[in-house]
Each structure stands twice: as structure tokens, then as C-alpha cells.
KEZATI-716726 format. One record per atom (N, C-alpha, C, O, CB): atom name; y, z, x. Coordinates in steps of 0.05 Angstrom, whole numbers, plus 32768, in hexadecimal, padded with zeros to 4 digits. Glycine has a CB too. Layout:
DRENGU  atome    yy    zz    xx
DRENGU     CA     Y     Z     X
...
This chain:
DRENGU  atome    yy    zz    xx
DRENGU      N  874F  872A  8932
DRENGU     CA  8761  872C  891C
DRENGU      C  876B  870F  8912
DRENGU      O  8777  8700  8922
DRENGU     CB  8778  873E  8923
DRENGU      N  8767  870B  88FC
DRENGU     CA  8772  86F0  88F3
DRENGU      C  878B  86F3  88E6
DRENGU      O  8790  8705  88D7
DRENGU     CB  875F  86E1  88DF
DRENGU      N  879F  86DD  88EE
DRENGU     CA  87B9  86E1  88E2
DRENGU      C  87C0  86C5  88D9
DRENGU      O  87B5  86B0  88E2
DRENGU     CB  87CF  86EE  88F6
DRENGU      N  87D4  86C6  88C7
DRENGU     CA  87DB  86A9  88C0
DRENGU      C  87FA  86A4  88BD
DRENGU      O  880A  86B6  88B7
DRENGU     CB  87CC  86A0  88A5
DRENGU      N  87FF  868C  88C1
DRENGU     CA  881D  8684  88BF
DRENGU      C  8819  8665  88B2
DRENGU      O  8809  8655  88BC
DRENGU     CB  882E  8684  88E1
DRENGU      N  8829  865F  889B
DRENGU     CA  8828  864E  888A
DRENGU      C  880A  8643  8883
DRENGU      O  87FE  8652  8873
DRENGU     CB  8839  863C  8894
DRENGU      N  87FF  8631  888A
DRENGU     CA  87E3  8628  8881
DRENGU      C  87CE  862F  8897
DRENGU      O  87B7  862B  8892
DRENGU     CB  87E3  8609  887B
DRENGU      N  87D6  8638  88AD
DRENGU     CA  87C4  863E  88C4
DRENGU      C  87B9  865C  88C6
DRENGU      O  87C8  866F  88C3
DRENGU     CB  87D4  8638  88DD
DRENGU      N  87A2  865F  88CC
DRENGU     CA  8795  8677  88D1
DRENGU      C  878F  867A  88EE
DRENGU      O  8782  8667  88F7
DRENGU     CB  877C  867A  88C2
DRENGU      N  8794  868D  88FE
DRENGU     CA  878C  868C  8918
DRENGU      C  8783  86AA  8924
DRENGU      O  8791  86BE  891E
DRENGU     CB  87A2  8680  8927
DRENGU      N  8770  86AC  8931
DRENGU     CA  875D  86C2  893B
DRENGU      C  8772  86C9  8952
DRENGU      O  8777  86B7  8961
DRENGU     CB  873A  86BA  8945
DRENGU      N  877E  86E4  8956
DRENGU     CA  8791  86ED  896B
DRENGU      C  877F  86EF  8985
DRENGU      O  8789  86E9  899B
DRENGU     CB  879F  870B  8963
DRENGU      N  8765  86F7  8981
DRENGU     CA  8754  86FC  8999
DRENGU      C  8748  86E3  89A9
DRENGU      O  8744  86E4  89C1
DRENGU     CB  873D  870C  898F
DRENGU      N  8742  86CB  8997
DRENGU     CA  8737  86B5  89A7
DRENGU      C  8749  869D  89A3
DRENGU      O  8745  8689  89B1
DRENGU     CB  871A  86AE  899E
DRENGU      N  875B  869E  8991
DRENGU     CA  876E  8689  898D
DRENGU      C  8763  8671  897A
DRENGU      O  8771  865E  8975
DRENGU     CB  8777  867E  89A8
DRENGU      N  8749  8674  8970
DRENGU     CA  873E  8662  895D
DRENGU      C  874D  8661  8944
DRENGU      O  8754  8676  893A
DRENGU     CB  8724  8669  8957
DRENGU      N  8754  864B  8939
DRENGU     CA  8766  8641  8923
DRENGU      C  875C  862E  8910
DRENGU      O  8751  861A  8918
DRENGU     CB  877D  8636  892D
DRENGU      N  8761  8634  88F7
DRENGU     CA  875B  8621  88E0
DRENGU      C  876F  861C  88CB
DRENGU      O  8782  862C  88CA
DRENGU     CB  8744  862B  88D2
DRENGU      N  876E  860A  88BC
DRENGU     CA  8784  8606  88A8
DRENGU      C  8778  8608  8891
DRENGU      O  8761  8601  888E
DRENGU     CB  8792  85ED  88A9
DRENGU      N  878A  8613  887B
DRENGU     CA  8783  8612  885D
DRENGU      C  8792  85FA  8852
DRENGU      O  87AB  85FC  884E
DRENGU     CB  878B  862D  884C
DRENGU      N  8784  85E3  884B
DRENGU     CA  8793  85D1  8841
DRENGU      C  879C  85D0  8825
DRENGU      O  8795  85E3  8817
DRENGU     CB  8787  85BD  8846
DRENGU      N  87AC  85BD  8819
DRENGU     CA  87B7  85BD  87FE
DRENGU      C  87A2  85BB  87EB
DRENGU      O  87A7  85C3  87D4
DRENGU     CB  87CA  85A7  87F9
DRENGU      N  8788  85B1  87F0
DRENGU     CA  8774  85AD  87DF
DRENGU      C  8763  85C8  87DC
DRENGU      O  8750  85C9  87CC
DRENGU     CB  8765  8595  87E9
DRENGU      N  876A  85DC  87EC
DRENGU     CA  875A  85F5  87ED
DRENGU      C  8745  85F3  8800
DRENGU      O  8732  8602  87FD
DRENGU     CB  874E  85FC  87D2
DRENGU      N  8743  85E2  8815
DRENGU     CA  872D  85E1  8823
DRENGU      C  8737  85EC  8840
DRENGU      O  874F  85EC  8847
DRENGU     CB  8721  85C3  8821
DRENGU      N  8723  85F4  884F
DRENGU     CA  8727  85FF  8868
DRENGU      C  8721  85E5  8880
DRENGU      O  870D  85D7  8880
DRENGU     CB  8711  861A  886A
DRENGU      N  8734  85E2  8890
DRENGU     CA  8730  85CE  88A7
DRENGU      C  8730  85D9  88BD
DRENGU      O  8742  85E7  88C5
DRENGU     CB  8741  85BB  88A9
DRENGU      N  8719  85D2  88CC
DRENGU     CA  8719  85DD  88E9
DRENGU      C  8707  85F2  88EB
DRENGU      O  86FD  85F7  8901
DRENGU     CB  8734  85E9  88F2
DRENGU      N  8700  85FE  88D6
DRENGU     CA  86F2  8615  88D3
DRENGU      C  86D0  8615  88CF
DRENGU      O  86C6  8603  88C2
DRENGU     CB  86FE  8620  88BC
DRENGU      N  86C3  8628  88DB
DRENGU     CA  86A6  8621  88D5
DRENGU      C  869A  8621  88B6
DRENGU      O  8682  861E  88B0
DRENGU     CB  8696  8635  88E5
DRENGU      N  86AE  8625  88A5
DRENGU     CA  86A7  8624  888A
DRENGU      C  86BD  8610  8879
DRENGU      O  86D3  860C  8882
DRENGU     CB  86A6  8642  887F
DRENGU      N  86B5  8606  8864
DRENGU     CA  86C7  85F4  8858
DRENGU      C  86D7  85FE  8844
DRENGU      O  86ED  85F3  8841
DRENGU     CB  86BB  85DE  884E
DRENGU      N  86D0  8612  8836
DRENGU     CA  86DC  861D  881F
DRENGU      C  86E5  863A  8825
DRENGU      O  86DC  8646  8838
DRENGU     CB  86C8  861C  8808
DRENGU      N  86F6  8644  8815
DRENGU     CA  8700  865D  8813
DRENGU      C  86E6  866F  880A
DRENGU      O  86E3  8685  8815
DRENGU     CB  8719  865E  87FF
DRENGU      N  86D6  8669  87F8
DRENGU     CA  86BD  8675  87F2
DRENGU      C  86AB  8679  8809
DRENGU      O  86A3  868F  880E
DRENGU     CB  86AF  8666  87DF
DRENGU      N  86A4  8665  8818
DRENGU     CA  8693  8666  882F
DRENGU      C  86A0  867D  8841
DRENGU      O  8692  868F  8848
DRENGU     CB  8692  8649  883E
DRENGU      N  86BD  867B  8849
DRENGU     CA  86C7  868C  8858
DRENGU      C  86C0  86A9  884E
DRENGU      O  86B9  86B9  885F
DRENGU     CB  86E1  8686  885A
DRENGU      N  86C3  86B0  8834
DRENGU     CA  86C2  86C9  8829
DRENGU      C  86A0  86D3  882B
DRENGU      O  869A  86EB  882D
DRENGU     CB  86CF  86C6  8809
DRENGU      N  8691  86C2  882B
DRENGU     CA  8670  86CA  8831
DRENGU      C  8670  86D5  884C
DRENGU      O  8665  86EA  8854
DRENGU     CB  865A  86AF  8831
DRENGU      N  867F  86C2  885C
DRENGU     CA  867E  86C7  8877
DRENGU      C  868A  86E5  8880
DRENGU      O  867D  86F5  888E
DRENGU     CB  868D  86AF  8885
DRENGU      N  86A3  86EA  8875
DRENGU     CA  86B1  8701  8877
DRENGU      C  869F  8719  886B
DRENGU      O  869E  872E  8877
DRENGU     CB  86CD  86FE  8869
DRENGU      N  8693  8715  8852
DRENGU     CA  8683  872C  884A
DRENGU      C  8670  8733  885D
DRENGU      O  866F  874B  8863
DRENGU     CB  8675  8728  8832
DRENGU      N  865F  8722  8867
DRENGU     CA  864A  8724  8881
DRENGU      C  8656  8732  8894
DRENGU      O  864C  8746  889D
DRENGU     CB  863F  8709  888E
DRENGU      N  8670  8728  889F
DRENGU     CA  867B  8736  88B7
DRENGU      C  8683  8752  88B4
DRENGU      O  8681  8761  88C7
DRENGU     CB  8693  8728  88C0
DRENGU      N  868C  875A  889B
DRENGU     CA  8693  8774  8894
DRENGU      C  867A  8787  8892
DRENGU      O  867D  879F  8898
DRENGU     CB  86A3  8772  887A
DRENGU      N  8661  877D  8889
DRENGU     CA  864A  878A  8885
DRENGU      C  8642  8791  88A9
DRENGU      O  8637  87A6  88AF
DRENGU     CB  8634  8776  8871
DRENGU      N  8648  8781  88B7
DRENGU     CA  863E  8782  88D3
DRENGU      C  864F  8798  88E2
DRENGU      O  8645  87A9  88F1
DRENGU     CB  8642  8766  88E2
DRENGU      N  866A  8796  88DB
DRENGU     CA  867F  87A5  88E5
DRENGU      C  8676  87C3  88DE
DRENGU      O  8676  87D5  88EE
DRENGU     CB  869C  879C  88D8
DRENGU      N  866E  87C7  88BF
DRENGU     CA  8668  87E3  88BB
DRENGU      C  8650  87EC  88C8
DRENGU      O  8650  8803  88D1
DRENGU     CB  8665  87E8  88A0
DRENGU      N  8639  87DC  88CA
DRENGU     CA  8624  87E4  88D8
DRENGU      C  862B  87ED  88F3
DRENGU      O  8622  8802  88FD
DRENGU     CB  8611  87CF  88D9
DRENGU      N  863C  87DC  88FE
DRENGU     CA  8646  87E4  891E
DRENGU      C  865A  87FA  891F
DRENGU      O  8664  8801  8935
DRENGU     CB  8655  87CB  892E
DRENGU      N  8660  8806  8906
DRENGU     CA  8674  881B  8905
DRENGU      C  8690  880F  8915
DRENGU      O  869A  8819  8929
DRENGU     CB  8667  8839  8914
DRENGU      N  8697  87F9  890A
DRENGU     CA  86B2  87EE  891A
DRENGU      C  86C9  87FB  8912
DRENGU      O  86CB  8806  88FC
DRENGU     CB  86B7  87CE  8916
DRENGU      N  86DC  87FA  8921
DRENGU     CA  86F8  8805  891D
DRENGU      C  870E  87EC  891B
DRENGU      O  8712  87DC  892D
DRENGU     CB  8700  881B  8937
DRENGU      N  8718  87EB  8907
DRENGU     CA  872B  87D7  8904
DRENGU      C  8745  87E4  8909
DRENGU      O  874A  87FB  8904
DRENGU     CB  872B  87CA  88EA
DRENGU      N  8759  87D2  8915
DRENGU     CA  8773  87DB  891E
DRENGU      C  8787  87C7  8917
DRENGU      O  8781  87B0  8913
DRENGU     CB  8774  87E1  893A
DRENGU      N  87A2  87CF  8916
DRENGU     CA  87BA  87C0  8917
DRENGU      C  87CC  87CC  8926
DRENGU      O  87CF  87E5  8925
DRENGU     CB  87C5  87BC  88FE
DRENGU      N  87DC  87BC  8937
DRENGU     CA  87F3  87CC  8949
DRENGU      C  8806  87DC  893E
DRENGU      O  880F  87EF  894A
DRENGU     CB  8803  87BB  8957
DRENGU      N  880C  87D5  8925
DRENGU     CA  8821  87EC  8914
DRENGU      C  8823  87E7  88FA
DRENGU      O  8823  87D1  88F0
DRENGU     CB  883F  87ED  891C
DRENGU      N  8826  87FF  88EC
DRENGU     CA  882C  8804  88D1
DRENGU      C  883D  8817  88C8
DRENGU      O  8845  8829  88D8
DRENGU     CB  8818  8808  88C5
DRENGU      N  8845  8816  88B2
DRENGU     CA  8856  882C  88A7
DRENGU      C  8848  8838  888C
DRENGU      O  8844  882A  8879
DRENGU     CB  8875  8820  88A0
DRENGU      N  8841  8851  888C
DRENGU     CA  8838  8861  8879
DRENGU      C  884B  8871  8866
DRENGU      O  8858  8885  886E
DRENGU     CB  8829  8872  8885
DRENGU      N  884C  8867  884B
DRENGU     CA  885F  8874  883A
DRENGU      C  884B  8886  8825
DRENGU      O  8836  887F  881A
DRENGU     CB  8873  885B  882A
DRENGU      N  8857  889C  8824
DRENGU     CA  8848  88B1  880D
DRENGU      C  8859  88AF  87F3
DRENGU      O  8871  88AE  87F5
DRENGU     CB  8848  88D3  8817
DRENGU      N  884F  88AF  87DF
DRENGU     CA  885B  88B4  87C6
DRENGU      C  884E  88C9  87B7
DRENGU      O  8837  88C9  87AE
DRENGU     CB  885D  889E  87B7
DRENGU      N  8863  88DE  87B3
DRENGU     CA  885B  88F7  87A2
DRENGU      C  886D  88FE  878E
DRENGU      O  8884  8903  8794
DRENGU     CB  8858  890F  87B1
DRENGU      N  8866  88FE  8778
DRENGU     CA  887C  8906  8762
DRENGU      C  8894  88F0  8761
DRENGU      O  88AC  88F6  875E
DRENGU     CB  888B  8924  876A
DRENGU      N  888B  88D4  8764
DRENGU     CA  889B  88C3  8765
DRENGU      C  88B0  88BD  8777
DRENGU      O  88C2  88AC  8774
DRENGU     CB  88A2  88C3  8753
DRENGU      N  88AD  88CD  878D
DRENGU     CA  88BC  88D0  87A6
DRENGU      C  88AD  88C4  87BC
DRENGU      O  8897  88CD  87C1
DRENGU     CB  88C2  88ED  87AC
DRENGU      N  88B9  88AE  87CD
DRENGU     CA  88AC  88A1  87E3
DRENGU      C  88BB  88AA  87FC
DRENGU      O  88D3  88AB  87FE
DRENGU     CB  88AE  8882  87E0
DRENGU      N  88A8  88AF  8811
DRENGU     CA  88B2  88B9  882A
DRENGU      C  88A2  88AA  883D
DRENGU      O  888B  88A5  8836
DRENGU     CB  88B0  88D7  882F
DRENGU      N  88AC  88A3  8854
DRENGU     CA  889A  8896  886A
DRENGU      C  8890  88AD  8878
DRENGU      O  88A0  88BE  8880
DRENGU     CB  88A9  8882  887E
DRENGU      N  8876  88B0  887C
DRENGU     CA  8868  88C7  8887
DRENGU      C  885C  88BD  88A0
DRENGU      O  8855  88CF  88AE
DRENGU     CB  8852  88D3  8874
DRENGU      N  8859  88A6  88A9
DRENGU     CA  884E  889C  88C5
DRENGU      C  8856  8880  88C6
DRENGU      O  8858  8870  88B3
DRENGU     CB  882E  889F  88CA
DRENGU      N  885A  887D  88E5
DRENGU     CA  885C  8860  88ED
DRENGU      C  8848  885E  8906
DRENGU      O  8840  8872  8913
DRENGU     CB  887D  8857  88F6
DRENGU      N  8841  8848  890C
DRENGU     CA  882D  8848  8926
DRENGU      C  8818  8834  891E
DRENGU      O  8818  8825  890B
DRENGU     CB  881D  8868  892D
DRENGU      N  8805  8838  8934
DRENGU     CA  87EE  8829  8933
DRENGU      C  87DA  882F  891C
DRENGU      O  87D6  8847  8918
DRENGU     CB  87E2  882D  894B
DRENGU      N  87CE  881E  890D
DRENGU     CA  87BC  8821  88F6
DRENGU      C  87A0  881E  8900
DRENGU      O  879A  880A  890E
DRENGU     CB  87C3  880C  88E0
DRENGU      N  878E  8830  88FA
DRENGU     CA  8772  882C  88FD
DRENGU      C  8763  8833  88E5
DRENGU      O  876D  8841  88D3
DRENGU     CB  8768  883C  8913
DRENGU      N  874A  882A  88E4
DRENGU     CA  8735  8830  88CC
DRENGU      C  871D  8832  88DD
DRENGU      O  8715  8820  88EC
DRENGU     CB  8731  8818  88B2
DRENGU      N  8711  8849  88DA
DRENGU     CA  86F6  884F  88E3
DRENGU      C  86E4  8858  88D2
DRENGU      O  86EF  8861  88BE
DRENGU     CB  86F6  8860  88F6
DRENGU      N  86CE  885A  88D2
DRENGU     CA  86B7  8866  88BE
DRENGU      C  86C0  887F  88B4
DRENGU      O  86B7  8887  889F
DRENGU     CB  8699  886C  88CC
DRENGU      N  86D2  888C  88C1
DRENGU     CA  86D9  88A9  88BA
DRENGU      C  86F6  88AC  88B0
DRENGU      O  86FC  88BD  889F
DRENGU     CB  86D6  88BA  88D3
DRENGU      N  8707  889B  88BB
DRENGU     CA  8723  88A4  88B7
DRENGU      C  8735  888A  88B7
DRENGU      O  8730  8877  88C5
DRENGU     CB  872C  88B8  88CF
DRENGU      N  874B  888C  88A5
DRENGU     CA  875F  8878  88A6
DRENGU      C  8775  8885  88B2
DRENGU      O  877D  889A  88AA
DRENGU     CB  8766  886D  888B
DRENGU      N  877F  8877  88C6
DRENGU     CA  8797  8882  88D9
DRENGU      C  87AF  886E  88D9
DRENGU      O  87AD  8855  88DB
DRENGU     CB  878D  8886  88F9
DRENGU      N  87C8  887D  88D5
DRENGU     CA  87E5  886D  88DA
DRENGU      C  87F2  8881  88E8
DRENGU      O  87F5  8898  88DE
DRENGU     CB  87F8  8863  88C0
DRENGU      N  87FA  8878  8903
DRENGU     CA  880A  8889  890F
DRENGU      C  87F9  88A4  891E
DRENGU      O  87E6  88A3  892D
DRENGU     CB  881E  8892  88F9
DRENGU      N  8806  88B9  8913
DRENGU     CA  87FD  88D4  8916
DRENGU      C  87F3  88DD  88FD
DRENGU      O  87EC  88F5  88FC
DRENGU     CB  8812  88E7  8920
DRENGU      N  87F0  88CF  88E6
DRENGU     CA  87E2  88D9  88CE
DRENGU      C  87C3  88CE  88CD
DRENGU      O  87BB  88B7  88D1
DRENGU     CB  87F4  88CF  88B4
DRENGU      N  87B5  88E1  88C7
DRENGU     CA  8794  88D9  88C6
DRENGU      C  8790  88E4  88AA
DRENGU      O  879A  88F9  88A3
DRENGU     CB  877D  88EB  88E0
DRENGU      N  8781  88D5  8899
DRENGU     CA  8775  88D6  8881
DRENGU      C  8756  88D2  8880
DRENGU      O  874C  88BD  8887
DRENGU     CB  8781  88C3  8871
DRENGU      N  874A  88E5  8879
DRENGU     CA  872A  88E2  887A
DRENGU      C  8725  88CD  8864
DRENGU      O  8731  88CF  884E
DRENGU     CB  8717  8900  8873
DRENGU      N  8710  88B6  8868
DRENGU     CA  8709  88A8  8856
DRENGU      C  86FD  88B6  883C
DRENGU      O  8700  88AD  8825
DRENGU     CB  86F9  8898  8861
DRENGU      N  86F1  88CA  8842
DRENGU     CA  86E6  88DE  882A
DRENGU      C  86FE  88E5  8817
DRENGU      O  86FB  88E6  87FF
DRENGU     CB  86D9  88FC  8838
DRENGU      N  8717  88E9  8824
DRENGU     CA  872B  88F2  8811
DRENGU      C  873A  88DB  8801
DRENGU      O  874B  88E0  87F0
DRENGU     CB  873F  8902  8820
DRENGU      N  8733  88C3  880A
DRENGU     CA  8741  88AC  87FB
DRENGU      C  872E  88A4  87E4
DRENGU      O  8716  88A0  87E5
DRENGU     CB  8747  8891  880E
DRENGU      N  8741  88A4  87CB
DRENGU     CA  8731  88A0  87B3
DRENGU      C  872B  8884  87AD
DRENGU      O  8718  887E  879F
DRENGU     CB  873E  88AD  879C
DRENGU      N  873C  8873  87B7
DRENGU     CA  873C  8854  87B3
DRENGU      C  8750  8846  87BF
DRENGU      O  8766  8851  87C2
DRENGU     CB  873D  884C  8799
DRENGU      N  874B  882B  87C7
DRENGU     CA  875C  8822  87D5
DRENGU      C  8762  8804  87C9
DRENGU      O  8751  87F9  87BB
DRENGU     CB  8753  8825  87F2
DRENGU      N  8778  87FA  87CF
DRENGU     CA  877B  87DE  87C5
DRENGU      C  878D  87D2  87D7
DRENGU      O  8797  87DF  87E9
DRENGU     CB  8785  87DC  87A7
DRENGU      N  8794  87B7  87D3
DRENGU     CA  87A5  87AB  87E4
DRENGU      C  87BD  879E  87CF
DRENGU      O  87B8  8793  87BA
DRENGU     CB  8794  8795  87F7
DRENGU      N  87D7  87A1  87DA
DRENGU     CA  87EF  8794  87CD
DRENGU      C  87FB  8782  87DF
DRENGU      O  8806  878B  87F4
DRENGU     CB  8805  87A8  87C3
DRENGU      N  87F9  8766  87D9
DRENGU     CA  8800  8751  87E7
DRENGU      C  87F1  874D  8801
DRENGU      O  87DB  8757  8802
DRENGU     CB  881A  8753  87EC
DRENGU      N  87F9  8742  8814
DRENGU     CA  87ED  873D  882D
DRENGU      C  87EB  874F  8841
DRENGU      O  87D9  874E  8852
DRENGU     CB  87F6  872B  8836
DRENGU      N  8800  8762  8840
DRENGU     CA  8801  8778  8856
DRENGU      C  8803  8792  884D
DRENGU      O  8807  87A3  885F
DRENGU     CB  8818  8775  8868
DRENGU      N  8800  879A  8837
DRENGU     CA  8800  87B5  882E
DRENGU      C  87E6  87C3  8822
DRENGU      O  87DB  87B8  880E
DRENGU     CB  8815  87B7  881B
DRENGU      N  87DE  87D5  882A
DRENGU     CA  87C5  87E6  881C
DRENGU      C  87D0  87FC  880E
DRENGU      O  87E2  880A  8818
DRENGU     CB  87AE  87F2  8831
DRENGU      N  87C6  8800  87F8
DRENGU     CA  87CF  8815  87E8
DRENGU      C  87B3  8826  87DF
DRENGU      O  87A0  881C  87D4
DRENGU     CB  87E0  8809  87CE
DRENGU      N  87B5  8841  87E7
DRENGU     CA  87A2  8854  87DC
DRENGU      C  87A7  886F  87D2
DRENGU      O  87BE  8877  87D6
DRENGU     CB  8793  8858  87ED
DRENGU      N  8797  8880  87C6
DRENGU     CA  87A0  8897  87BF
DRENGU      C  878C  88AA  87C7
DRENGU      O  8775  88A4  87CB
DRENGU     CB  87A7  8897  87A3
DRENGU      N  8796  88C4  87CA
DRENGU     CA  8783  88DD  87D0
DRENGU      C  878F  88F1  87B8
DRENGU      O  87A2  88EC  87AA
DRENGU     CB  8787  88EB  87F3
DRENGU      N  8780  8908  87B8
DRENGU     CA  8784  891D  87A1
DRENGU      C  87A0  8922  87A0
DRENGU      O  87A9  8925  878A
DRENGU     CB  8774  8938  87A4
DRENGU      N  87B0  8925  87B4
DRENGU     CA  87CA  892E  87B6
DRENGU      C  87E0  8917  87B5
DRENGU      O  87F6  891D  87AB
DRENGU     CB  87CB  893E  87D1
DRENGU      N  87DB  88FF  87BD
DRENGU     CA  87F1  88EE  87BE
DRENGU      C  87E6  88D2  87BE
DRENGU      O  87CD  88CE  87BE
DRENGU     CB  8802  88F4  87D5
DRENGU      N  87F7  88BE  87BF
DRENGU     CA  87F7  88A1  87BC
DRENGU      C  8801  8897  87D5
DRENGU      O  8815  88A2  87DF
DRENGU     CB  8807  8895  87A5
DRENGU      N  87F4  8885  87E0
DRENGU     CA  8800  8877  87FE
DRENGU      C  8803  885A  87FB
DRENGU      O  87F5  884D  87EB
DRENGU     CB  87EB  887C  8819
DRENGU      N  8815  8850  880B
DRENGU     CA  8819  8835  880E
DRENGU      C  881A  8832  882D
DRENGU      O  882A  8840  883A
DRENGU     CB  8833  882B  87FF
DRENGU      N  880A  8820  8839
DRENGU     CA  880C  8819  8853
DRENGU      C  8813  87FF  8858
DRENGU      O  8804  87EF  884E
DRENGU     CB  87F6  881D  885F
DRENGU      N  8825  87F6  8864
DRENGU     CA  8830  87DA  886A
DRENGU      C  8829  87D6  8887
DRENGU      O  8833  87E3  889A
DRENGU     CB  8850  87D7  8865
DRENGU      N  8816  87C1  888B
DRENGU     CA  880B  87B9  88A5
DRENGU      C  881D  87A9  88B2
DRENGU      O  882D  879D  88A3
DRENGU     CB  87F2  87AA  88A4
DRENGU      N  881F  87A6  88CD
DRENGU     CA  8832  8798  88DB
DRENGU      C  882E  8779  88D8
DRENGU      O  8818  876F  88D3
DRENGU     CB  8832  87A2  88F8
DRENGU      N  8842  876B  88DB
DRENGU     CA  8847  874C  88D9
DRENGU      C  882E  8741  88EC
DRENGU      O  882A  874A  8902
DRENGU     CB  8869  8741  88E7
DRENGU      N  8820  8730  88E2
DRENGU     CA  8809  8723  88EC
DRENGU      C  87EC  8731  88E9
DRENGU      O  87D6  8726  88EF
DRENGU     CB  880F  871E  8908
DRENGU      N  87F1  874B  88E0
DRENGU     CA  87D6  8756  88D4
DRENGU      C  87D2  8755  88B8
DRENGU      O  87E6  8758  88A9
DRENGU     CB  87D1  8772  88DA
DRENGU      N  87B9  8750  88AF
DRENGU     CA  87B4  874F  8893
DRENGU      C  87A6  876B  8886
DRENGU      O  8792  8774  8892
DRENGU     CB  87A0  8736  888E
DRENGU      N  87B0  8775  8874
DRENGU     CA  87A5  878B  8868
DRENGU      C  8788  878A  8861
DRENGU      O  8778  879C  8864
DRENGU     CB  87B4  878F  8851
DRENGU      N  8781  876D  8854
DRENGU     CA  8766  8767  884D
DRENGU      C  8750  8773  885F
DRENGU      O  8740  8783  8855
DRENGU     CB  8764  874A  884D
DRENGU      N  8750  876D  8876
DRENGU     CA  8738  877A  8889
DRENGU      C  8737  8798  8889
DRENGU      O  8720  87A1  888C
DRENGU     CB  873D  8772  88A8
DRENGU      N  874D  87A8  8886
DRENGU     CA  874B  87C7  887F
DRENGU      C  8740  87CC  8865
DRENGU      O  872F  87DE  8863
DRENGU     CB  8766  87D5  887F
DRENGU      N  8746  87C0  8852
DRENGU     CA  873E  87BF  8834
DRENGU      C  871D  87BA  8834
DRENGU      O  870D  87C8  8828
DRENGU     CB  8751  87A4  8823
DRENGU      N  8716  87A5  8842
DRENGU     CA  86F6  87A1  883E
DRENGU      C  86EA  87B4  8851
DRENGU      O  86D4  87BE  8849
DRENGU     CB  86EC  8781  8845
DRENGU      N  86F3  87BC  8868
DRENGU     CA  86E3  87CD  8877
DRENGU      C  86E2  87E7  8866
DRENGU      O  86CD  87F4  8864
DRENGU     CB  86EE  87D1  8895
DRENGU      N  86F9  87EF  8859
DRENGU     CA  86F9  880C  884A
DRENGU      C  86E3  8807  883A
DRENGU      O  86D1  8817  883B
DRENGU     CB  8714  8815  8839
DRENGU      N  86E1  87F1  8829
DRENGU     CA  86CC  87F0  8814
DRENGU      C  86B1  87F2  8820
DRENGU      O  86A1  8802  8815
DRENGU     CB  86CD  87D6  8803
DRENGU      N  86AB  87E3  8837
DRENGU     CA  8692  87E4  8844
DRENGU      C  868C  8801  884C
DRENGU      O  8676  8809  8847
DRENGU     CB  8691  87D2  885B
DRENGU      N  869B  8810  8858
DRENGU     CA  8696  8829  885E
DRENGU      C  8691  883B  8843
DRENGU      O  867D  884A  8841
DRENGU     CB  86AD  8832  886E
DRENGU      N  86A5  8839  882C
DRENGU     CA  86A3  8846  881A
DRENGU      C  8687  8843  880A
DRENGU      O  867C  8856  87FE
DRENGU     CB  86B9  8841  880F
DRENGU      N  867E  8829  880A
DRENGU     CA  8660  8821  87FE
DRENGU      C  864A  882F  880E
DRENGU      O  8636  883B  8803
DRENGU     CB  8659  87FF  87FF
DRENGU      N  864D  882E  8829
DRENGU     CA  863A  883A  883C
DRENGU      C  8637  885D  8835
DRENGU      O  8622  886A  8835
DRENGU     CB  8647  8834  885D
DRENGU      N  864E  8864  8831
DRENGU     CA  864E  8882  882D
DRENGU      C  8640  8888  8810
DRENGU      O  8631  889C  880D
DRENGU     CB  866D  888D  882F
DRENGU      N  8647  8877  87FD
DRENGU     CA  863A  887D  87E3
DRENGU      C  861C  8879  87E2
DRENGU      O  860E  8885  87D1
DRENGU     CB  8646  886B  87CF
DRENGU      N  8610  8865  87F8
DRENGU     CA  85F3  8861  87F4
DRENGU      C  85E4  8873  8806
DRENGU      O  85CB  8873  8807
DRENGU     CB  85EA  8844  87F9
DRENGU      N  85F2  8884  8814
DRENGU     CA  85E6  889A  8826
DRENGU      C  85E2  88B4  881A
DRENGU      O  85D8  88C6  8827
DRENGU     CB  85F6  88A0  883F
């Protein structure tokens, strides 16, 4: 999992870090530009989809919105697998998710036939990894 603080991005697992400088260049990374990083990231997601990876975050809060009323429906570990999005004890099949987007750095938003959800991922985790994997799994299902 990559996390960022100020202009530095760090991998939690291996400690590798690089900087995003004021000119928009990446320093200390195996790629120089954000575009090169995006290409690498797309390939990494393709590999993750082929390997049926499960992405996780240590904690999140799921808010359900029905008829303009918000309520917290779950808190706990977040995971996204080829079949399911899970937050705490709430499981939602990926087939039931009509679409997903990201709001800011740490919020995922998606809807089902019955409700709209917002999931706030824990500090240090980035919602983008879940969004990209969701898109990867969604495209795979459409292709099958």
C-alpha cells in the first residue's frame, strides 16, 4: 500500500519512498513523470486482476444514504475481492454495485439498486487502489 505525506509517497510494505516535486516530476522513483507512474499502475492492476488479488485497508466507515438520510452501517476492515466489497460486517457483491467513483483521496462512493454508499478509508490508505481494482474486475466480468 502506498501512502503519502506532504510531497513524499512511501510503500508501507517495503519502505520504498519517492517525492513529487514542485515541477511535477517524481524523484527517487523508477519513473520520472506521473504519466509513467500511471502506465505502471495500470499494468500492476491488470496483473492484480489476473491473480485475483484482494486489496485491503485496516479500517473504514461505510455510510448508507437512503431517501436523503445518512446512517453509518459498518466500521472495520475494508477489502475488495473479485466477488465482494466488504467493510466491517457488511458485504456487497460486486455484481450489485452499479458504479463506483472516488471523492477526494480517501472516500469511495458507489450505488446499488437500493442505496447510495460512501466509504471513508482509514488515514494512510488511498481509495484509488480500490477504485482501480473495482474497474479491473468490472471490465473482466463484462468481457466474460
